[in-house]
N, C-alpha and C positions, 0 to 999 in steps of 0.2 A: 504494500500500500504506500503510494507516494503522492506528494502534494501536486505534482505536475501531471498526474494521470487524468486524461480527459473524462468529462462527465456526460458523454453523449447518450448513455443508457440510463434509464430511470433507476436501475438496480446497481449502477456502478458505485463501487466503494470510494469513499473520500474521507478526509479528515472531518471530525465532528465540528460543526459550526455553531454549537450550542454551548454556552458557558457552564462551568461547574456550578453546582448548587451550593453557594456559600451565603453568608449573611448579606454580602453585597448584592447578590441576586435578588433577595427578597426586599431589601431596602429600595433598590432602583425600581423593582416591579411595582411596589406600592406608590412610589413617587410618580412613576409613569402613568398609573391608573388615575391618580389625582389630576395630573396634567391633562389626561384624556377628557376628564369631566370639565375642568375649568377652561381649557383651550377651545373645546367645542362651543361652550357658552360664549366665550369671548369673540370667536370668529363669527358666530351666528348673530349675536346681538350687537356687540360694540363696533364691529366693522360693517355691520348691516349687509352681510353677504346673503343672509337668509339660509334656512336649513338645507334647501336643495343645492344651492351653489356651494355652500361650505362642504357638503358631502362630496360633490364632484371634485373640488379642489384637493381635499384631503385624500380622497381615494386615488387620485392621479399621483400625488406625492408618495403614497404608500406603494403603489405598483412600481414606481421608479426605484424606490428604495429596495423593494423585494427583488428586483432585477439584479441590483448590485449584490444583495445578500446571496442569491442563488449562483451568481457568477463567481463570487469569492471562493477560494479554494481552502479557506480556513476561517476560524472564528476571528472576526474583527469587531471589537467592542463598539466602536462608533456606529458601524452599519447595523449591527444586531439590535442595539438599544434604540436607535432611531426608528427601526422597523417596529419595535414594541410600542414606542410612544405613539407612532402614527396609527398602528392597528388599534391602539386604545381609543384614539380619537374617532376612528372610523367605526369601531364597534359601538361606541356611544351614539354616533350619528345614525347608524342603521336602526337601532332601537327607537331613537327619537323620531325618525322619519315615519316608522310604522305607527307610532302612537299619535304624533301630532299631525302628520300630513294625511295619513290613511285611516285614522280613527280606530286602530287596532288596540284592544284593551291590553293592559299590562299582564293580566292573567294569561291571555292568549299568546303574547310575545314570549313570555317566560316558558310556556309549554313548547312553543315552536322551537326556540333556541335550545331547550333542553333535549328535545328529540333530535335536532340537527347535530348537536354535540355527541349524543349517544350513537347516532348513525356513523358519524366520523370515527369515533373510537372503535365501533364494531368493524367497520371497513378496514381501518388501520390494523387492528389485531388479526382479522381474518387474512390479511395480506402478508403481514410481517411477524405475527406471533409474539408481538411485544408492543407495549405502549411507553416503554422507558425512554426518557429523553437522552439517556446516556448511549442510546443506540442510533442516534440520528447521524448516520454516515452514508446514506444513499439519498439521491434526489427525491425518490418516491416518499421516503420517510420524512424528509424535510417538508414536502408538500402537505402531508397529513399533519405535521406538527403545526405549521402556520395556519392551516385551516381550523384546527382545534383551538388554537389561541384566539382566532377571530371570534369563534362561537362562544368561548369562555367570556370574552369581554362583552359581547352582546347579551349573553345570558346574565352575567353579573349585573349589567346595567338594568335590565328588565326586572330581575328578581330583587335587586336592591331598591329600586324605585317602588316596586310593589309593596315591599315590607315597610319602607319608610312612610309611604302614603297610607297604606292600609292600616298600619298600627299607630300612625301619627306619633312616632317616637321622638322626632327631632333629629337633627344632624349628629350631634355629639353622642347621644344615646345609641343611635344606629351604628356609629363608628365603633363605639365600645362593644356593642353586641357582636359585630362581625369580628372584631379583634378577639373577643372571648371564644368565638367559634373556632378561629384559627388556633387559639391556645389549646382547645379541646383536641383538635386534630394532632397538634404537636405532641401532647401528652399521650394520645393514643398510639402515636408512632414510636416514641421513645420508651414509653412504659409498658404498653400492651402489644407492641410489635405489629401495629397496623401495617399492612402491605405498603411498601415504600412508594410504588407507582400510584396507588390509589390515594395515599396521603398527599402526594405532590399535587395531583390534579384537583383534589378537593380544596387544598389550600390555595392553589392558583386561581380557582374560580372565586373563592371567598375574598381574595385580595382586591378584586374588582369593586364590589360594593363598599368594602372598607375604604379604598382610595376615593371613591365617589363621595361617600359621606364625609370624609375628612376634607375633601376639596370644597364641598358645599359649606361645611362648618366654617372654614377659613374665609371663603369668598363672599358669602351672603351677608346681608346687613344684620345688625343686632336685632332689628325689629322682626326679622325672619328667623332668628335663632342662631345667627352666625357671628363671626368676629369682625366682619366688615372690611376685610383686606381687598376685596374685589377680585374679579377674574384676572385682571392684568397683574396685580401684585402677587397673587397666589401662583399663577402660572410662571411668572418670572423667578420667584424664589425656588420653586421646585425644578424648573429647567436648569437654573444655575447649579443647583445641588447635583442634579443628574450629570451635568457636564463635568463637574469636579470629580465625581466618583468614576465616571467613564474614563476620564483622563488618567486618574490614578491607576485604574485597572489596565489601561493600555500600556502604561509604563512598567508596572510591577508584574503584570501577567498573573495576578493572584487568582483569577478565575479561568485561566486558560484550560481548555478541556484536555483530558488525558487521551492518549491514543487508544483506540478501541479495536477489538478484534471482531471478526465476523461471527454472527450467531444465527 
C-alpha cells in the first residue's frame, strides 16, 4: 500500500483520510456543529441570501471541498475539517428547507433522516462488513462515510429542534441534556464495554444537537434565553478556535491516522 497508488477503482486501497479519534476530534466536531447552526442563520438572515440561495451557495462550496478531500491521497486536517464544517452547515440547511420552505413537520424530518441514516449504515455494512471509521481506506468506504455524516447532521438538527421545541427546555437546558446523553454513552463504552463503533456513531449524532443548542444559547438574545453574542460573534469565535486547533494538528500531527491493513 503506497500513497502514490492511483484510486481509479472504488475498492482501491489508500491511506486513511480520517483522523484518529482523540479529544481534539470531539472538540472540533462540537465547534463545527455550532458553526453549522450559527453560520447558516447568519448567511440566511444577516446577508439576506434567503434559505434557498444560502443552500445553493453552501452546497457548491461543500462539493468543491469534497472534490479536494477525495483527490487527496492522505489525511489533510484543513481539507477534512473544512468539509465537516461545510457539511454541518448544509445538513442544517437541508432540514431547515424541508421545515420552512416545504412545511414538513419536524417529527417527519426526524423519521426520514433516521431511516436514511439506517439505510446508509445497512448498505455500508452489507458492502464492507464494517462501519468502523478506522477502516476508511477505499473510495467506496469514504463515500459511505461522508454520506452518513451528512445524514447525522440533518438528523441531529431535526431531532434537536424537535426536542427543544416540543419540550420547551430552552437552549442551555437542551445543551446540558445532550451533553449528559453523551456522558451516558461514554460511561457505557468505558465501563460497560459498549461496542466501540456503535458508541462512536451515537455520540457523533448527539454532538449535532449539542452544538446547535450551544450555538443558539450563545447567539440568541437574552430575551430569547441566550447570551446575546449574535451569529456573527459566535461564528467568529468558534471559527477562530477551529482554525487554531487545525493549525496545531497540522503541525504536530497529533491526530494523524495510523496505517491500516486490509480487512
